[in-house]
C-alpha positions as CSV (number, residue, x, y, z in Angstrom):
1,M,50.4,-78.4,-74.7
2,D,51.8,-79.8,-77.9
3,T,55.5,-79.1,-77.9
4,T,56.1,-80.1,-81.5
5,A,56.9,-77.0,-83.6
6,E,56.7,-77.1,-87.4
7,N,60.1,-75.6,-87.8
8,G,61.5,-77.9,-90.4
9,P,63.6,-81.0,-90.2
10,H,66.7,-79.2,-88.8
11,R,65.0,-77.2,-86.0
12,A,64.6,-78.5,-82.5
13,P,61.0,-78.8,-81.2
14,A,59.8,-75.8,-79.1
15,R,60.4,-76.3,-75.4
16,L,57.4,-76.4,-73.1
17,G,56.5,-73.2,-71.3
18,W,57.4,-73.0,-67.7
19,P,53.9,-73.0,-66.2
20,D,52.8,-75.9,-68.5
21,A,55.9,-77.9,-67.6
22,R,55.2,-77.5,-63.9
23,E,51.6,-78.5,-64.3
24,L,52.5,-81.5,-66.4
25,A,55.0,-82.7,-63.8
26,A,52.3,-82.6,-61.2
27,R,50.0,-84.6,-63.4
28,V,52.6,-87.2,-64.1
29,G,53.2,-87.7,-60.4
30,A,49.5,-87.8,-59.6
31,A,48.9,-90.5,-62.3
32,S,50.9,-93.0,-60.1
33,P,50.2,-92.1,-56.5
34,L,52.0,-94.3,-53.9
35,P,50.0,-96.1,-51.3
36,P,49.9,-94.7,-47.7
37,E,52.2,-96.0,-45.0
38,V,51.1,-97.1,-41.5
39,V,53.7,-95.9,-39.0
40,P,53.9,-95.8,-35.2
41,L,52.7,-92.6,-33.6
42,A,56.2,-91.5,-32.7
43,D,57.2,-91.7,-36.4
44,A,54.2,-89.7,-37.7
45,V,55.3,-86.2,-36.7
46,G,56.0,-84.2,-39.8
47,R,54.1,-86.6,-42.0
48,R,50.8,-85.9,-43.8
49,L,47.7,-87.8,-42.6
50,A,46.4,-90.1,-45.3
51,G,42.8,-90.1,-44.2
52,D,40.6,-88.2,-41.7
53,L,41.2,-89.1,-38.1
54,I,37.8,-89.9,-36.6
55,A,37.3,-90.2,-32.8
56,D,36.5,-93.8,-31.9
57,I,35.5,-92.7,-28.4
58,D,34.4,-89.6,-26.6
59,L,37.3,-87.3,-25.6
60,P,37.6,-87.5,-22.7
61,H,35.8,-90.8,-22.5
62,Y,34.9,-90.5,-18.8
63,A,33.9,-87.8,-16.3
64,S,36.9,-86.6,-14.3
65,A,37.9,-84.2,-11.6
66,A,39.2,-80.9,-12.7
67,M,40.7,-80.1,-9.3
68,D,42.3,-81.7,-6.3
69,G,39.8,-81.8,-3.4
70,W,36.8,-83.8,-2.4
71,L,34.1,-85.6,-4.4
72,V,30.8,-84.7,-2.8
73,T,27.2,-86.0,-3.1
74,G,24.3,-83.9,-2.0
75,D,24.4,-80.8,0.2
76,G,27.0,-80.1,2.9
77,P,28.4,-80.4,5.4
78,W,29.5,-83.8,4.3
79,R,30.6,-86.8,6.3
80,L,34.1,-87.4,5.3
81,G,35.3,-90.9,4.2
82,A,38.8,-92.1,3.5
83,E,40.4,-92.0,0.1
84,P,39.8,-95.4,-1.6
85,E,42.8,-97.7,-2.2
86,S,42.2,-97.6,-6.0
87,G,42.8,-93.8,-5.9
88,R,42.0,-92.1,-9.2
89,F,40.4,-95.3,-10.6
90,A,37.8,-95.6,-7.8
91,D,34.2,-95.9,-9.0
92,D,32.4,-95.9,-5.7
93,L,29.9,-93.0,-5.3
94,P,29.7,-91.3,-1.9
95,A,26.3,-91.6,-0.3
96,A,24.1,-88.5,-0.1
97,G,25.7,-86.0,2.3
98,A,29.1,-87.8,2.1
99,A,32.5,-86.9,0.6
100,R,35.8,-88.5,-0.2
101,P,39.2,-87.2,-1.4
102,I,39.8,-87.0,-5.1
103,V,42.7,-85.9,-7.3
104,T,42.8,-84.0,-10.6
105,G,41.9,-86.3,-13.5
106,A,40.4,-89.1,-11.3
107,F,37.3,-90.8,-12.4
108,V,34.0,-89.3,-11.3
109,P,31.2,-91.8,-11.0
110,H,27.7,-91.0,-12.3
111,G,25.5,-89.3,-9.7
112,A,28.2,-87.3,-7.9
113,T,27.3,-83.7,-7.3
114,A,30.6,-81.8,-7.6
115,V,34.2,-81.6,-6.7
116,L,34.9,-79.2,-3.8
117,R,38.5,-77.9,-4.4
118,S,41.0,-78.1,-1.6
119,E,41.2,-74.3,-1.2
120,S,37.5,-74.1,-0.7
121,G,37.0,-76.6,2.1
122,E,38.0,-77.4,5.7
123,V,37.7,-80.5,7.7
124,G,36.8,-80.7,11.4
125,G,35.0,-83.2,13.6
126,G,34.8,-85.7,10.8
127,L,32.9,-83.3,8.6
128,L,33.8,-81.4,5.4
129,R,32.5,-77.8,5.1
130,S,32.7,-75.3,2.3
131,T,34.5,-72.1,3.1
132,V,33.3,-70.3,0.0
133,P,29.7,-69.2,-0.2
134,G,27.9,-70.8,-3.1
135,E,30.5,-73.5,-3.6
136,P,30.2,-76.1,-4.8
137,W,27.4,-75.8,-7.3
138,P,26.2,-78.9,-9.2
139,G,28.8,-80.1,-11.7
140,Q,31.5,-77.7,-10.4
141,H,35.0,-78.9,-11.2
142,I,33.8,-82.0,-13.0
143,R,34.9,-82.5,-16.6
144,P,32.0,-84.3,-18.4
145,P,32.9,-86.9,-21.1
146,G,32.9,-85.6,-24.7
147,T,33.8,-82.0,-23.9
148,E,36.7,-82.0,-26.4
149,A,35.2,-84.3,-29.0
150,T,32.4,-86.8,-29.3
151,R,32.6,-90.3,-30.8
152,G,32.4,-90.1,-34.6
153,E,33.7,-86.6,-34.8
154,R,36.5,-85.7,-37.3
155,L,39.5,-84.6,-35.2
156,I,42.2,-84.1,-38.0
157,E,41.6,-83.6,-41.7
158,A,43.3,-85.8,-44.3
159,G,46.4,-84.1,-45.7
160,V,47.3,-82.2,-42.6
161,M,51.0,-82.2,-41.7
162,L,51.1,-83.8,-38.2
163,N,52.6,-82.0,-35.3
164,P,53.2,-83.2,-31.8
165,A,49.8,-82.0,-30.6
166,H,48.1,-84.1,-33.3
167,I,50.0,-87.1,-32.2
168,A,48.8,-86.5,-28.6
169,I,45.2,-86.4,-29.8
170,A,45.6,-89.7,-31.7
171,A,47.1,-91.3,-28.6
172,A,44.3,-89.9,-26.4
173,I,41.6,-91.7,-28.5
174,G,43.6,-95.0,-28.3
175,R,45.5,-95.0,-31.6
176,D,48.9,-96.7,-31.7
177,E,49.6,-96.1,-35.4
178,L,48.5,-93.7,-38.1
179,A,48.2,-94.1,-41.9
180,V,50.3,-91.3,-43.5
181,R,50.9,-90.3,-47.1
182,A,54.0,-91.8,-48.6
183,V,57.3,-90.1,-48.8
184,P,58.4,-91.1,-52.4
185,E,61.8,-92.8,-52.6
186,I,64.4,-91.4,-54.9
187,A,67.5,-92.8,-56.6
188,L,70.1,-90.3,-57.6
189,V,72.2,-90.7,-60.7
190,L,75.1,-88.3,-60.7
191,T,77.0,-87.9,-63.9
192,G,80.3,-86.3,-64.8
193,E,83.9,-87.6,-64.9
194,E,85.2,-84.2,-64.1
195,V,83.7,-84.2,-60.6
196,V,85.8,-84.8,-57.5
197,T,84.2,-85.6,-54.2
198,A,86.8,-84.1,-51.7
199,G,89.3,-81.4,-51.5
200,V,90.2,-78.6,-53.8
201,P,89.6,-79.5,-57.5
202,G,92.4,-79.1,-60.0
203,P,92.2,-77.5,-63.4
204,G,89.4,-79.0,-65.5
205,R,87.9,-80.6,-62.4
206,V,84.9,-79.4,-60.3
207,R,84.0,-80.2,-56.8
208,D,80.8,-82.2,-56.3
209,S,78.0,-79.9,-55.3
210,F,75.2,-82.4,-55.6
211,G,76.1,-85.5,-53.6
212,V,76.7,-83.5,-50.4
213,Q,73.4,-81.5,-50.5
214,F,70.9,-83.0,-52.9
215,P,69.6,-85.7,-50.5
216,A,68.7,-83.0,-48.0
217,F,67.3,-80.7,-50.6
218,L,65.1,-83.4,-52.1
219,G,64.0,-84.4,-48.6
220,M,62.9,-80.8,-48.1
221,L,60.9,-81.1,-51.3
222,G,59.1,-84.2,-50.0
223,G,61.2,-87.2,-51.1
224,R,63.6,-89.6,-49.5
225,V,66.9,-90.4,-51.2
226,I,67.6,-94.1,-50.8
227,A,70.5,-94.6,-53.2
228,A,73.1,-92.4,-55.0
229,H,75.0,-93.7,-58.1
230,R,77.9,-92.1,-59.8
231,V,78.1,-92.7,-63.5
232,A,81.0,-92.3,-65.9
233,D,80.4,-90.3,-69.1
234,D,79.6,-93.5,-70.9
235,L,76.3,-94.5,-72.6
236,D,76.3,-98.1,-71.5
237,D,77.0,-97.2,-67.9
238,T,74.3,-94.6,-68.0
239,V,71.7,-97.0,-69.5
240,R,72.6,-99.7,-67.0
241,T,72.5,-97.4,-63.9
242,I,69.1,-95.9,-64.8
243,R,67.7,-99.4,-65.7
244,N,68.8,-100.8,-62.3
245,A,67.8,-97.8,-60.1
246,D,65.1,-99.2,-57.8
247,A,62.9,-96.3,-56.9
248,P,59.7,-94.7,-58.1
249,L,61.5,-91.5,-59.0
250,I,65.0,-91.4,-60.5
251,V,66.7,-88.0,-60.4
252,S,69.8,-87.5,-62.6
253,T,72.2,-84.5,-62.7
254,G,74.2,-83.6,-65.7
255,G,74.4,-85.3,-69.1
256,T,71.2,-83.6,-70.5
257,G,73.0,-81.7,-73.3
258,T,74.0,-82.8,-76.7
259,S,77.8,-83.0,-76.5
260,T,79.8,-86.2,-76.8
261,A,79.9,-86.4,-73.0
262,D,76.1,-86.2,-72.5
263,H,74.3,-89.5,-72.6
264,V,71.1,-89.2,-70.5
265,R,68.8,-88.5,-73.4
266,A,70.2,-91.3,-75.5
267,A,69.9,-93.6,-72.5
268,L,66.2,-92.7,-72.0
269,H,65.6,-93.5,-75.7
270,L,67.3,-96.9,-75.5
271,L,65.3,-97.7,-72.4
272,G,62.1,-97.0,-74.2
273,A,61.2,-94.1,-72.0
274,R,58.2,-91.9,-72.8
275,V,59.5,-88.3,-72.7
276,V,56.8,-86.0,-71.3
277,V,58.8,-82.8,-70.7
278,D,61.5,-82.5,-73.4
279,G,63.2,-79.3,-72.1
280,I,61.6,-76.2,-70.7
281,A,61.5,-72.6,-71.9
282,M,63.3,-71.4,-68.8
283,R,66.6,-69.9,-67.8
284,P,68.6,-71.4,-66.2
285,G,67.6,-75.0,-66.4
286,G,66.2,-75.3,-69.9
287,P,67.4,-78.9,-70.6
288,T,65.4,-80.2,-67.6
289,T,63.6,-83.3,-68.8
290,V,60.9,-85.6,-67.4
291,A,60.3,-89.1,-68.8
292,V,58.4,-92.3,-67.7
293,L,60.1,-95.6,-68.1
294,P,58.3,-98.8,-69.1
295,G,56.8,-100.1,-65.9
296,G,56.0,-96.6,-64.5
297,R,59.3,-95.3,-62.9
298,I,59.7,-91.6,-63.5
299,V,63.0,-90.0,-64.5
300,A,63.7,-86.3,-63.8
301,A,66.8,-85.4,-65.6
302,L,68.4,-82.1,-64.4
303,P,71.2,-80.1,-65.9
304,G,74.7,-80.3,-64.5
305,N,75.1,-76.7,-63.5
306,P,74.3,-76.3,-59.8
307,L,71.8,-73.4,-59.9
308,A,70.2,-74.7,-63.1
309,A,69.7,-78.1,-61.5
310,M,68.2,-76.8,-58.2
311,L,65.8,-74.5,-60.1
312,G,64.9,-77.4,-62.3
313,A,64.2,-79.4,-59.2
314,L,61.9,-76.7,-57.8
315,T,60.1,-76.6,-61.2
316,V,59.4,-80.2,-61.8
317,I,60.6,-82.4,-58.9
318,E,58.5,-80.7,-56.2
319,P,55.3,-81.2,-58.1
320,L,56.3,-84.7,-59.1
321,L,56.8,-85.7,-55.5
322,A,53.6,-84.0,-54.5
323,G,51.7,-86.0,-57.1
324,L,53.3,-89.3,-56.0
325,A,52.4,-88.6,-52.4
326,A,48.8,-87.5,-53.3
327,N,49.6,-83.9,-52.1
328,P,48.8,-80.7,-53.9
329,P,51.9,-79.0,-55.4
330,A,53.3,-76.0,-53.6
331,G,51.6,-72.8,-54.8
332,L,53.2,-69.7,-56.0
333,R,53.1,-66.5,-54.0
334,T,53.0,-62.9,-55.2
335,V,55.7,-60.4,-54.1
336,T,56.4,-56.8,-55.0
337,A,59.4,-56.8,-57.2
338,A,62.0,-54.3,-58.3
339,A,62.3,-53.9,-62.1
340,V,64.0,-56.7,-63.9
341,P,64.2,-57.4,-67.7
342,G,62.9,-60.6,-69.1
343,R,64.3,-62.9,-71.8
344,R,62.5,-63.4,-75.1
345,G,60.8,-66.7,-75.3
346,A,61.7,-68.0,-71.8
347,T,60.8,-67.7,-68.2
348,T,63.7,-66.6,-66.1
349,L,64.1,-67.9,-62.5
350,A,66.2,-65.7,-60.3
351,P,67.0,-65.8,-56.6
352,Y,66.1,-62.6,-54.8
353,V,66.5,-60.7,-51.6
354,W,64.5,-57.8,-50.1
355,V,65.8,-54.3,-50.8
356,E,63.6,-51.4,-49.6
357,G,60.5,-53.6,-49.8
358,R,61.2,-54.9,-53.2
359,A,62.1,-58.4,-54.3
360,T,65.4,-57.7,-55.9
361,V,67.2,-60.3,-58.0
362,S,70.7,-61.4,-57.0
363,A,73.7,-60.6,-59.0
364,W,74.8,-64.2,-58.5
365,R,72.2,-65.9,-60.6
366,G,74.2,-67.6,-63.4
367,A,73.5,-71.2,-64.1
368,A,76.7,-72.3,-62.2
369,M,76.3,-69.9,-59.3
370,L,75.0,-70.9,-55.9
371,R,76.0,-67.8,-53.9
372,G,72.7,-66.0,-54.7
373,L,70.5,-68.9,-53.9
374,A,72.3,-69.4,-50.5
375,E,71.3,-66.0,-49.3
376,A,68.0,-65.7,-51.2
377,S,64.5,-65.1,-49.7
378,G,62.9,-66.9,-52.7
379,V,63.0,-67.3,-56.4
380,L,61.4,-64.8,-58.7
381,V,59.5,-66.1,-61.7
382,I,60.2,-63.6,-64.4
383,P,58.0,-63.8,-67.6
384,P,59.5,-63.1,-71.0
385,E,58.4,-59.5,-70.9
386,G,60.1,-58.8,-67.6
387,V,58.7,-57.2,-64.5
388,A,58.1,-53.5,-63.9
389,D,59.2,-51.8,-60.7
390,G,56.7,-52.1,-57.9
391,V,54.5,-54.6,-59.7
392,G,53.4,-57.9,-58.2
393,A,55.4,-60.9,-59.5
394,Q,55.2,-64.6,-58.9
395,S,57.8,-66.3,-56.8
396,L,58.7,-69.8,-55.7
397,A,59.3,-70.5,-52.0
398,L,62.6,-72.0,-50.9
399,P,61.9,-75.1,-48.7
400,W,64.5,-74.0,-46.1
401,R,62.9,-70.6,-45.6
402,T,60.3,-70.8,-42.8
403,D,60.1,-67.1,-41.8
404,G,58.1,-66.1,-44.8
405,E,60.3,-63.1,-45.4
406,G,63.9,-64.1,-45.7
407,V,66.9,-61.9,-46.1
408,R,66.4,-58.1,-46.0
409,I,69.3,-55.9,-47.3
410,R,69.7,-52.1,-47.0
411,P,70.9,-50.4,-50.2
412,E,74.1,-49.3,-48.5
413,Q,74.9,-53.0,-47.9
414,L,75.2,-53.6,-51.6
415,C,78.7,-52.7,-52.6
416,P,79.3,-50.9,-56.0
417,R,80.8,-54.1,-57.5
418,I,77.7,-56.2,-56.8
419,C,75.4,-53.4,-57.9
420,A,77.4,-53.1,-61.2
421,A,77.3,-56.9,-61.6
422,A,73.5,-56.9,-61.2
423,E,73.3,-54.5,-64.2
424,R,75.2,-56.8,-66.5
425,K,73.4,-59.5,-68.5
426,V,73.9,-62.8,-66.6
427,E,74.5,-65.7,-69.0
428,S,72.7,-68.9,-68.2
């Protein structure tokens, strides 16, 4: 994946292809995996298990009653004894031909014959008799130990995202903590002197669209934002902020171009960073860059346009975070797409919705537009040659879509203005 093109001294090097950039980002993250964290059980829900959970004991670890009723030994009728003071913890065994009350879940000592449930017995004259022919049979209504799992058995496989039932299993075998895969910490570096953080922006100004949503977005991708720094359009300030950002992954927005207001690339050079992804042959989001600082911190530099930055994050930050956490990157899915042209020499990423069973790209897919992504079912990965109607195409899942389908729109819901917009070439 050599990105150096022999184009002469005045030509920029060829950008890395989109699939190669995504794969390389995953490898960069995987080269520096973070150690697992040990957390209390209550904090482990939603985390990925670092290693197999092995049963330290049988589950259940003792024989117990499956019904309320009487613990009996031998054949009936049985002499009825009183319920022991220790209740469900009693370990006394009724003598042959005797019985005592027992409740569901109570310990059943070795040698007991069965539990006669309350509905199947009657008491009279100090004797307990069964009212159901054939009951109880040996072992009836007794849960033997190890029926759910035996000691040494694998209960949960490493890498599984833990749900409340997993946590209950861990508690049942006596665990108080679990080792889970790390959630990589992220420091945000937000550039742009034209950005305002509240209210309606004036001419030449734009409202901040990163600070209010990027922490949540990056959290959905598998990271945790621990700091956010705003940087003036100044090289020294950019260098100082990136140098002092204390996190294994630094994510910057804006400043990746070549204008006099763009300083991220120059800052990375001055910091001695090793650039591993120097732009990607994708639209929008082509300037997306990945670099490794001396000492191992990773920088993912995203463009300043909102959609371009979010698609750049789906392209490189998701696999970076997966690698750092020792998780596999999210896979691509195949969807049936409506016809859409490609762009020569670049992969196009476009939000889509479902129209008559086809993944149909949104009209609102320019680099600065978020309207299309807000309603999208996913992101279509359009190769340079485009996609023919009804043909399977790759797509990226959106982390906030959990229904697997997303938005479905009937053709009559698309007003003529939007349909016309969709036919126009969208600049990115």
